[in-house]
C-alpha positions as CSV (number, residue, x, y, z in Angstrom):
1,X,4.4,3.5,-18.0
2,X,3.5,0.9,-15.3
3,X,5.6,0.0,-12.3
4,X,5.0,-3.5,-11.1
5,X,4.3,-3.8,-7.3
6,X,5.4,-7.0,-5.7
7,X,2.5,-8.8,-4.0
8,X,4.4,-9.0,-0.7
9,X,4.7,-5.2,-0.7
10,X,0.8,-4.5,-1.2
11,X,0.1,-4.1,2.5
12,X,2.5,-1.1,2.7
13,X,1.5,0.3,-0.7
14,X,-2.2,0.0,0.2
15,X,-1.7,1.5,3.6
16,X,-0.2,4.7,1.9
17,X,-3.2,5.0,-0.4
18,X,-5.8,4.5,2.2
19,X,-8.7,2.0,2.7
20,X,-11.1,3.5,0.1
21,X,-10.9,2.2,-3.5
22,X,-13.1,1.4,-6.5
23,X,-13.9,-2.3,-7.2
24,X,-14.5,-3.2,-10.8
25,X,-16.5,-6.3,-11.6
26,X,-18.0,-7.4,-14.8
27,X,-21.7,-8.4,-15.6
28,X,-22.4,-9.7,-19.0
29,X,-20.5,-7.3,-21.2
30,X,-20.5,-4.1,-19.0
31,X,-18.3,-3.2,-16.1
32,X,-19.8,-2.4,-12.7
33,X,-17.9,-0.1,-10.4
34,X,-18.5,0.6,-6.7
35,X,-16.5,2.4,-4.1
36,X,-15.5,0.1,-1.1
37,X,-13.7,0.2,2.1
38,X,-10.7,-2.3,1.8
39,X,-9.4,-4.5,4.8
40,X,-7.1,-7.5,5.1
41,X,-7.8,-11.1,6.1
42,X,-4.4,-12.7,6.1
43,X,-2.9,-12.3,2.7
44,X,-6.3,-11.6,1.2
45,X,-8.3,-8.4,0.8
46,X,-11.7,-8.2,2.0
47,X,-14.5,-5.7,0.8
48,X,-18.2,-5.5,1.4
49,X,-20.5,-7.1,-1.3
50,X,-23.6,-5.8,-2.6
51,X,-26.1,-8.0,-4.4
52,X,-25.0,-7.0,-8.0
53,X,-21.3,-7.2,-7.1
54,X,-21.9,-10.7,-5.6
55,X,-23.9,-11.9,-8.6
56,X,-21.2,-10.5,-10.9
57,X,-18.3,-12.4,-9.0
58,X,-20.3,-15.6,-9.1
59,X,-20.1,-15.6,-13.0
60,X,-16.9,-13.5,-13.4
61,X,-14.5,-14.0,-10.4
62,X,-11.8,-11.7,-11.9
63,X,-11.9,-8.4,-10.4
64,X,-9.9,-5.1,-10.2
65,X,-9.3,-2.6,-7.3
66,X,-8.5,0.9,-8.3
67,X,-6.9,3.6,-6.1
68,X,-6.9,6.7,-8.4
69,X,-4.4,9.6,-8.3
70,X,-4.6,12.0,-5.4
71,X,-2.9,15.1,-4.3
72,X,-0.6,12.9,-2.1
73,X,0.0,10.4,-5.1
74,X,-0.4,12.7,-8.3
75,X,1.8,10.5,-10.7
76,X,0.3,6.9,-10.4
77,X,-2.9,5.1,-9.9
78,X,-2.7,1.7,-8.1
79,X,-4.5,-1.2,-9.8
80,X,-4.8,-4.5,-8.1
81,X,-6.1,-7.5,-10.0
82,X,-7.6,-10.3,-7.9
83,X,-9.6,-13.4,-7.9
84,X,-12.8,-12.8,-5.8
85,X,-15.1,-15.2,-3.8
86,X,-18.0,-14.6,-1.6
87,X,-17.3,-15.3,2.1
88,X,-19.1,-17.9,4.1
89,X,-21.6,-15.2,5.5
90,X,-22.4,-14.0,2.0
91,X,-21.8,-10.3,2.8
92,X,-18.2,-9.8,1.9
93,X,-15.9,-10.7,-0.9
94,X,-12.5,-12.2,-0.2
95,X,-9.9,-11.1,-2.9
96,X,-6.7,-12.9,-3.6
97,X,-4.4,-10.5,-5.4
98,X,-2.8,-11.9,-8.5
99,X,-1.1,-8.7,-10.0
100,X,-0.6,-5.2,-8.9
101,X,0.9,-2.0,-10.7
102,X,1.4,1.6,-10.3
103,X,0.0,3.0,-13.6
104,X,1.3,6.4,-14.7
105,X,-1.3,9.1,-15.6
106,X,-1.7,9.3,-19.3
107,X,-1.2,12.6,-21.2
108,X,-0.9,15.7,-19.3
109,X,-2.6,15.9,-15.9
110,X,-4.6,19.1,-15.8
111,X,-6.6,20.5,-13.1
112,X,-9.9,22.0,-13.8
113,X,-9.7,25.8,-13.5
114,X,-11.0,27.4,-10.4
115,X,-12.0,30.8,-9.7
116,X,-10.3,31.0,-6.4
């Protein structure tokens, strides 16, 4: 089950999740995933851009940011779809959010066994 997140609520929801997320871009037919630090520039999100990520966005500007479940937020991951463009300096991506959801963990969430 997914819960829609209104775009105007994103700053608060992202603040609760923290600035570290995974950026998913597409190259040809395969996804490319990198961990990024997320900041704000007005209503847009800003993340650093490596060479491959920038190349991917030049061809496929639709991207997704993922904040996975954590101990503080065990029930839902946050997914933010956005349209990306390279900034004027060429070292960061500016992401305009288009859709966001809190996505429930599928199946039963099981923690790996520990010997503690």
